[in-house]
N, C-alpha and C positions, 0 to 999 in steps of 0.2 A: 980561601974565603975569609973575608973580614968580619969576624963575628962581633966586632965592637960596634958596628952600625946599628942604630935604633931606627926601625922602620915602622911607621903608623899607616896600616894598610886601609883604614876606614876613615876618610876625610872627604868633604864635599866643596864644591864651587858653584856659583850661579853663572850661566852664560846668557847675557842679554839678548844675543841674536835668537835664541830659542824662543824666548818669550815673545819677541817681536813677530816671529813667524806666525804664532797662534793668536795673537791678541785680539783679532777680530773674527775669530772662527766661532760659529755657534756651539761647537764641540767643547770650547773652553768654558762657556757659560754653564753647559750641562755638566760638566766635571765638576765645577765648584759648587753646583746644587748637590751633586752627590756627596761631596766633601763635607758640606754643611749637614746633611743628613746623618752622615756617618759619625762626624766628631761633635757635633753640637755647637750652638752658636758661641758659647762660652769659651771653650777650646779653641775654635777658630780665631776669636778675637785675641786671645793670649798668644796664639801661634804668629798671628800677624805682627804683633808687637815684637816678639822673640826675633822673628826673621829681619825685621828692621834694624834691631839693634845689632844683629850679626853681619849686616851687609858689608861693612868694612873688611872683615875676615872672610867673607864669601867672595869678594870681588877684587882684593887688593893683595897683590903677592907680597909686598913689604910687611903688611900686617900678618899674612900667613906665616911667613918666616919668623917674625917675631914671636908669634905664639908658638911655633915649633921650638925655637930657642928656650922658650920659658918652660917648655914640658920636656925638654931633654930629648927631643926627636931630631934625628939627623936626616932622614928621608920621609917623605909624605907621599902617600898614593892618592891622587885627587881624583875623585869621581863626581859626574855631575848630581846635583841636588835631584833626589827621586822625583820632585815636582816637575821635572823635565822629561819624565817618560812620555806623557801624552798618548797613552794607548788607545784613545778614542779616535786618533787621526787616520784618515784614509791613507792608502799607499803612497801617493805622491807627496803629500805633507808629512807623513811619518818618516820617509825617506829624507826629506829636506831637514826635519827636526833632528834626526841623527846625524846627519853631515854637519849640521850647525853645531851640535853638542860636541862632536869629535874634534872639530877645529877649535872651538872654544877651549876645551881642555888642553889640547895641544898647545895652543897659545899661552895659556897659564904656565905649563911645564917649560916652555921655551924661555920664560923669564928667569928660571932658577934650575937648569938642566941637571945640576949636581945634586939637587936637593928635592926635586920634584919629578914624579912620574905620573901616569895618568891611565884611566879607564874611560871608554866611550860608551856609546849606547847602541843598541839594535831594537828594531821595531817589532817586540815580541808579539804584538797582535797580528803580524803579517809574516808568518813563519818561513815563507818563501823568499823573503827579503833579507833575513837575518844573516846569511852568509856574506851577501854583498856588503852589508853594514859592518860586520865584523873585520872583513878585509880592508874596508875603508879605514876603521880605527887603527888597525895594525900598520897599515901603510903610512899612517901619520906618526908612527913611532910609539903609539900608546901599547900598553901591556896586556890589555883585554878590554872587557865590556862589563857593564853593570846591567842587571835585570831585576825585575820585580819577581814576586812569588807567583804571579799569574798575569794574564792579560784577558780582556773579554773573549770568551770562547776558546782560550788556549791555556791548558795546564802544562806545567813542565814535563809531564808524561806524554804529551801529545806527539804522535809518531811523525807529524809534520816537521818537529823541531829536530829530528834526527840528522839531517844534513848540517844544521848549525852545530849541534854537539860533535859530530864528526869533524868539522872544519876546526873547531876550538881544539879538540884533542890532537889534530894533525899539526896545528901550527904552535901548540903550547900556550895559547892564550889562556889567561885566567878570566873565569866567568864569576863575578862578584854578585852574589844573591842578596839583594837588599830590598825587602817589602816595602810597598808604599800604598797605604789604605788596608783595609781589612773588610773581608767579605761578610763579617757577622752584622755589619750595618748597624741600625738604630740600637740594637742591644748595648752597643758600646759608645753610645753618644753623650756620655757624661763622665765626669771625673778624669778625663783624659785616657779612658780605658781604650779607645780606639788605638792609642799607641802602647800603653803600658801592657796591656793584655793582648791586643790585636797583633802587634808586630811579632812576638814570640809565637803566637798561633800560626801566623802565615809562614813563618820560617819552617815551623814543624811540618806544616801541610805540604809546603813546596818540596822539602827535602824527602818527605814521605813519597811523593810522586815520583822523584827521580830513583828512589831506592826500589820501591815495590814494582814499578813498571820495567825494571831492568835496564834504565838507560845507563847506569854505571857498569853493568856487565857488558853491554854492547860497546861502551866507550871507556875503557879501563885507563886510558890516559888523560881522561878529562880532569882539569883543574878547577874545581868549583870552590869558592871561599864564601861561607856563610856568615852574614853579619849577625850582631847580637848574640854571639856565641851559639848559633844555631837555634836560638829560641828553646822551646820546650822539649825538642827531640832527644838531644844527646843523652840526657840524664834520666830519660823515662823510655828507654828502649825495650825493656823486659816485655812490656805489653805488646809492642810490635812483634818482637820475636815470638811471643805465645800466639798471636794471630797467624803468623807465618807457619807454625806448627800445626794449627788445628784448622785452618780456614783454607780450603782449596783456592778461592779466588785471591787470597793473599800471598800465593806462591808464585808470582810472576818473575820474582828475582831468584838467583841461583843459590844464595847463601841467606842465612838469617839476616834480618835487617842490622842487627848490632855490628855485623862484620863490615858495613860499609861506612862507618865513621873513620875506618882507616883509609878510606878513599876520598874523603872530603876534609877541607880545612875550614877552620872556625875562627872568628876574631875573639879578642879577649874583653869585649864590651859586656860584661855580666855584672858589674856594679859593686860586688862584693867579694872580699878575699875568699870567703867559703864557696861561693859560686864558681869562682875561677878554679879553686882546687878540684871541685867537683868536675867541672869541665875537663881539666888535664886527666883526672883518674878515668874519665869515660872515653877520651879520644886519643889521648897521648900528647905530651907537650910538643911533639915535632908536628902536630896537626893544628897548632894554635898559634895565630899571628896577632900582633898588637893592633888594636883598634881604638880610636878615640871618638868618632863621630863628630869631629871638628867641623864647624864651630857651633853646632846646634845644641839646645838645652838639654836633650836626653843623651848627650854625649858627655865626655868628661875632659876637663882642661889638663889633667894630669895622669895620663895612661901609664907612664913609666912608674910613677909613685905607687899607682894601684897594683901594678904587677909585683913591685917589691913587697907590698903589703901582704901578698899572698904566701910568701915564705917559702917559695919553691927552691929546689936545689939548684946550684949555680948552672949546671948544664941545661936544665928546663927553663931557668929564667932567660938564659942566652938565646936559646931557640925561639921563645916566644917574642923576645925584644927585637930580633931581627934576623936571626940565623935561618929560620924557616922561610921568611919572605925572600931571603936571598936564594935559597934552594929553589923556590918557585919561579926563579927568574925575574923578580919585581925590581931589583936593583941593577942599574946600568953596569954591564960588564961582569956580572955574577950569575950568569946563566947556569942553571942546573945541568 
């Protein structure tokens, strides 16, 4: 295994074909109304300007490769912008959205296959269609799929998702957990709280559903990578363990919740050296992969420099920089 490769597991692209499919749908207008309510007008305006400024990096491979070079990144795992989830869509449209996203990411990867790999999408709101969409993504050479923390009427603990989890485990596909939006709604509609607080909350809730429901017991080979360092969960698991010990309804998993962080992977996007050291202490360096959230403003342009700033020992630094991503099979020719 080439431990010198630096692999950024958290980066995004825009797929024009996806937005063309939904452009005239009433559900899109309804989604935008929900986003306005959740984020507030001020944040929505700032986000619009930010995305417009990021368009070259989101849509142009030459710009993407230039940014990677500047950051010292050798390989980038490209996933669709979470704005492409469109979990409001009905079965037929949702299938079309996922197929378009899968093909759009595959087309990006094909322009620089030595440096880019990709994740696709599944229609989480239609649990019965997720296996087919996962197989579609894998058939295009993608390494897995990206999902949000929930879809309307579907939590990650939903038993209807078990065939999807089973297929992901069977194939070795990586499931990249990346929330979009926050169910706390108007309470977070100012100061960009919908993102700064909402995203870590959503990560913690989604991972708790996976853990407490026994999903990871039933599918021990499942490969879930949580964005944003897993949010608030990894460094506050003592409370979850206590609930598991004293509450019978919290004992749907075989072991204390803290045991399951060794069955999940987390990206390094936690923003400070202290937070990264705490994450490594909680889950182990071999469960952390590099993440930048390129090219969005809540990401960082220098993920390698931030990894170095944490002052980890050489073996831990090498694992996070690329070694663990290679063991996950995310780098071509480096299957675990």
